[in-house]
N, C-alpha and C positions, 0 to 999 in steps of 0.2 A: 665599780662602786664609787661612792663619793669620798673624796679625801680633802680635808680642810686645806691642805697645802696648795691644792690647785685652785682653790676659791680666791676671788679677788679680795684684796684688803680694802677696808672702808674706814673713813674717818669717823671717829666716835662723836665728833662735835655735831650736834643737831642744828646749830645755827648756820652751817654752810650747806645744808641739804635744801633742795627745792621743796616747795610745799607739795605734799602728796597729791596725786591725781584724784584720789578719793574725795577730798574736800573741794577741789575745783569742780569736779563733776557734780557733787551735791549742790553746791552754790548755784551753778548754772541751771540745774534742773529745777530748783526751787524758784529761781527767777522766772523761768518759762511757765511754771505752774501759776505763779502770781499774775503774770501777764494774761494768761488764758482766763483766769478767774475775773480779772478786771474787764476783759472784753465781753465776757458773758453777761456782766452786769448791765451793759448798755448794748442791747442787740441792734445790729445794723449800723452802728456808729463806731468809728475807729477812735480809740482813746487818745487824747492829746496829752494827758498827764500820766505817763507810765510810772510805775512805782520806782522810788529811789533804790538803786541797787547797792548802795553803801550800807552795810549792816550797822546797827547801832553799836556804840562802844562796848556795851556789855556782851554782845554777841561776838565781837572781834576778840575780846579778852577770853571768852569761853572757847573760841576756836583756837586761840594760842595755847590755852590750858589743855584742850583736847589733843592738839597736835603734839605737845610735849609728852602727854600721857601715852599717846600712840607710839611715839618714838621710843619711849621707855619700854613699852610692851614689846616692840620689835627687837630691842636690844636683848630681851630675856629669852627670845625664841632660840631653839636649837639652831646651830649654824646652817643646817640643811634649809630651813625655812627663812631664817634671817637674811641670808645672802640673796635668795630669789626675790624676797620682798624689797630689798634695797635696790636691786638692779631694776626691777619693774616699776616700782612706785616712786623712788627718789631719783634714779638716774634716767627714768622714762625710756628704758630700752624695750624693744619688741621682744615677744616670746622667742622668736628665732635667734635674734642677736644675743640675748641673755643666755639662752640655752647653749648656744655655741660657745660663749665665753666660759661657761661652766663645764663644757664637754658632756652635756647630758641631753637626752632626747626632749623634744618640745613637749610631748605628753607628760613626761616626768616633771618638767618645769611647771606646767599647768597644774598638776596635782599638788606640787609643793606650794604653789601660790594659794590654792584653795585651802590646804591644811594650815598654812601660815596665817591666812585670814581668819580661819576658825579659832586658832589659838590666840591671835591678837584680839579678836572680838571677846573671847572669854576673859582675857586679861583686862580689857577695858571695862567689862561688866564688874569685875572684882574691884576696880578702881572707882566705881560709882558712875560710870558713863553707860547707862542702861541702853540707850538707843544709839548705836554706832552705825 
């Protein structure tokens, strides 16, 4: 079974954590969607003016606010889910590596990630971030 004593300790300071993979993936995906949309507008012609990838200030501030809210939501998760979320999203460990560190099977790790994401999503909705 899971015992918190075997779980790694984490710093509670969110300023020292890496930006979550979720936001990096979302940003990259949106960029590629915009590039595709831009190419389709001019059939047969490669665009010379790709869209600026730097988000406007208000989007960067919203991203910071969203990241802080997400970190707060992760902090409120039960230790079972909080530990796997931090290992995978903040420390960017693989399922195998993180599961080994916690001494749990990979499938259990994957289940805890899924359940942790569900609970974090619900928390974000309660905080007013409807589309996470």
